[in-house]
C-alpha angles and dihedrals in degrees: 000000000000117000122251089247091054092049090049090052092050092050092048092049091049091050092050091048091053095051098080089049091053091049091049089052091059116097107239127210119190120210113192101181144139114283095159136034132028096335099040092113091053090048090055089053091053090050092051091052093049091047092050092050093046093048090047092050094046091049088056092052099275130270122305086354095304134105119247128226132178137202128204127209124182115246096175083220088278119135097222093046091047091054092051094045093046090051091052090052093048093048089052090055098263092122100151102081131191144139101067113150114200119061091226088063093054091047090051094050099044102076090051099053098091091050089051092043086233140134129220126205114193115213100162110018109107108177110125096226092067089076092019130055093346096047117144130195092239096049121090127177121205095171126073122278117223093259089062090053090048090055088058094047096055099063091039093052089056088067094055125093096209113110103179117060139183127204119217111182142147118267094239133099094274095044091052090051089052091053093048093048094048092047089054091050091048092051092047089054094044093243128136135244109213099178135012117197128184115186125201114259109270097024112171101182116055096166095111092048092048091049090052091052092050097044092050092057098243113179093191136026123208110203127204100180130118139185117006090348090062093045095048092049094047094048093048092043088057092047091053093046095247095123091051095049104032134051110251127197139139156145121290084356099089093063138137091246092055092046093053091054100040100039115183092001087075097051113117096018113136132209153125112310112196094180134006134178085230094067107121108228125121091238093052093047089054091051093048092050092050093044092054090055093047098044107038098265097318121137124220116271123224094266091044092051093049093046091049088052089053089054090050090057095044092053094044091050089052090052091051092046092042084220143081093213105127096230092050092047089049092053090052091051095046106103092344127147117222138188108239141166087268094050132261110342135176128224103219113235092211097063108356092244116143110233107220143151120269134210143212126201153135137259105255142138114287123173089350096308134097109242144134107289122197113235101162128039122196120196119237091248090062101044104034108087114206121268113291117256086221091068109094098181114201122217123274 
């Protein structure tokens, strides 16, 4: 008969031997996102959304019978860093990637996905080329591309009295797209752009840009800034009297994160709202109720809502594929229709862009809190331009 000590050793060895198998059986989600720098606040929002979705799935027994875990690595919102961090995650088995902020990061990661045997789901990146000329079979976008925002701006601009406009955007891929889309809307409405400014990513002093806007007689400013860039510009625009004398609106500028920081300065600003906790669908009401309980009464921000929607689609694609292998999940997403917090939406097979409704609104008080409030809803048929001819999608 073996001694108790020997049996204990055998059990311990067996337990240790089983641990890697248990870890391999966990579904792994990689989150390469900004945890430092200009977009750190937005990165934290993406992380909260992934955590909420993972906790929700695990509380319901997991996905395809397995628990879910996620790992975060800091990209600093820099394309080269994002590529390296995403590769680390993929090599460690976290091959389903999401939550990246800057469009340049997504564009840097996309060509490497097949080599890494990975999959990337964009929930925040807006640059048109991601599902346009730079499209890749293993890249899917659930959030709106800039062209979808531009389609909302054009009919809204027709309702405004301002004739002379300025553009204030970040000098990055997304910011340039914002400028091009707004210029198109201005021309269609026979208005005029009097100054067009593109600030380096991470700009702290916007005084010179603000002076240019004022001296050129702009009656309205369209802003394509996010994160700390948006906050720095808005605070300085208020200090220099621009907010008080000139209409201010924008894309990814009228956000919950900006409102929390600016307070009453933000009230009355208009802009594109891609997601809001005020959207009236049963699925969104359920999310908002659960979110309040999980996060001390908070409601999901625009980036949190869109990232949660991305996680919804990832998990449902896994259920349909009965697998978490990136290529199998990709095949399930390709051309698939999914139930989401915004309703039933389809991931186009031609370019892997999710066709979805879009919204316009204003920062105002809702349920006792200052937040982006939807005032105009545009159906997906109106705001989803057809697949770009520049997208030459390879086979999965």
